[in-house]
C-alpha positions, 0 to 999 in steps of 0.5 A: 762400186754403186749397187744395182737398185731394185724398185719393188721387193720380192718375197724371200722365204728362208728355210731349214738346215744346210740350205738355210746356211747356204742361203745366207752365204749366197746373199752375203757373198754373191748378191749383197755386194752387188745388189741393193736387195729389196725383199720381204722376209718370211722365216719358214724354218720349222721352229718358226712355222711351229711357233706360228701354227704354220700361219707364216707359210700362208702369209708368205703365199699371200704376199707372194701373190701380191708382189708377184715374185718369190724365192724360197729356200728348201724346208723340212716336211716333218715326219714322226722323227722330226716331230720328236727332234724339234718338239713340234706341236703337230706334224705340219704339212709340207710348206711347198704343198701349202704354197702351191695349193694357194697359188694353184700353179705348175712347177717347171723343173729343168736341169742346169746343164754344164759342158763338162758334165754329161748326162748319165743317159747317153741319148740325152742331148738337150734339157728335159723339163718336168712340168709338175701339177702343183695341187692336190693328190697325195700332198693334200690327202686325208689319211686314217689308220684302220685299227680292225675290221670295218667298212670304208666308204667314199661318201659325197653329201650334196647341199640338199643332204642327198648322198652317194656312196662307194665302197673302198674296202671291207677291212678284215683287220688293221690297215691304212686308208687314204682319200685324195682329190683334185679340181677340174679348174686346177687341172685345166690351169695345169693343162693351159700352163703346160701348153703355153710353156710348150709354145713359148719354148717351142718344145713338144709336150707329153702328158703321162698318167695311168688311166688304164688303172685309175679309170676315173681319177687319172682319166679325168686329167687325160680328158681335160688335157685333150679337150683344152688342147683340141679347143684352144691349142691344136692350131697353134701347135701345128703352126709352131711345128710342135706336138702334144700327145698323151701316154701312160706313165710307164710308157713315158719313162721308157720313151724318155730313156730313148729320147734326145731331150728338148721336150716338156714332160707333164706329170701329176703331182707325185709323179712329177716329184719323183721324176724330177729327182730322177732327171736331176740325178741323171744330169749329175746332181739333185743340186743341178736343177732349177724349179719355178712355180708358175701360177695362172695369175702370173705369180712366180716362185723360184726354189731349189728342187732338193731338200735341206741336206740334213747330213751336211747340216749335222756335220756343220753343227760339229764345226766341219766344213761341207762341200754342199752344192749351192747351184740350185739355190743360187739359180733360184735367186737369179731366176727370181731377180730376172723375173723381178727385173722383167716386171719392173723394167730393170735391165741392169738387174736382169743383166747381173742375174745372167752374169751370175749364172754364167759365172757359176757355170764358168767356175765349174767348167774351170774345174772348181767344184763341190764334192758331188760333182768331183767324179762327174766333171770330165776335166783334166784337173778338178779341185773340190772346195767347200761351199763358201769357197765355191761361192767366193770363186763365183763372186770373184768372176763377177768382180 
């Protein structure tokens, strides 16, 4: 059988631990037998990031912008324990944060819904999409340990040398301190991306923050969203019969639990990180979630919304077979292939990606599942298989 050809490569970013193993399995079993893959490979595994002083991460981000499409495996963001385990030179930043800061986009995450798995929240009938701001806040924050009594201040120094100062806290003893920031331009890009996505998908848009407490920082987000909506999108939203509104983050959580779904929930960076995991778990599994970064200049980067599945990786190193769910990683690949096909006019590549997604869903609906879905699949018979066997079952449906 002749393979489907690609004309332009996409950026391939390899990752860590169990997802790195699954990454190779997906390529070997579900992609390479059918597609003449063209990728530019970047190893974002923690050891290689350490060897390159994390230069490889920025190189991957730059090339992603040049080629327009990227697919990324899950990666480790090291903590103190990881620094010791991998004998790292330093505690490197999150590669996702580095890439998102460079591309300045919005992350859209939505559940992979399958007919035999009902959401834990009974009211949900349609997918809920989380739109997560992908720049700044806690992910690019500066932090300090406070050793003892001191005064902490915010200091802004203008080009002419003049200063503005604001007291943060008078420390009477040890503590911790963090400073974070965002940019008007990035917030505006976030707002426009969310509103454009809402129009394209014909869904209501909610934006939630906490301006009653954060009267400057979060209020800036609220004001920019309101200005852009009024000036650029209000008429189009009205014509489309969809709505935009702002609410407090705690109110949004309560509303979401009573909603039937079918909406976009825009969140600041950290809120979106937490709420997308909640949404994924409520829909069955963290591995049943798509994630795509959409940049203002058009670059799209597809990834799994979950981590590197460390516990399964340690079992894998002992020679044990694991039943790790590959769906999110598989859908990252299909999303990237469909986007590449769209940009290059490759209808056969797009059709293949669609068929691969349908084959994966049909495999679950036929009762062949990974361990995380065993108790969730509402079927008369369920067969739990390891990851490799699941992917082979998906590939056999393509054959």
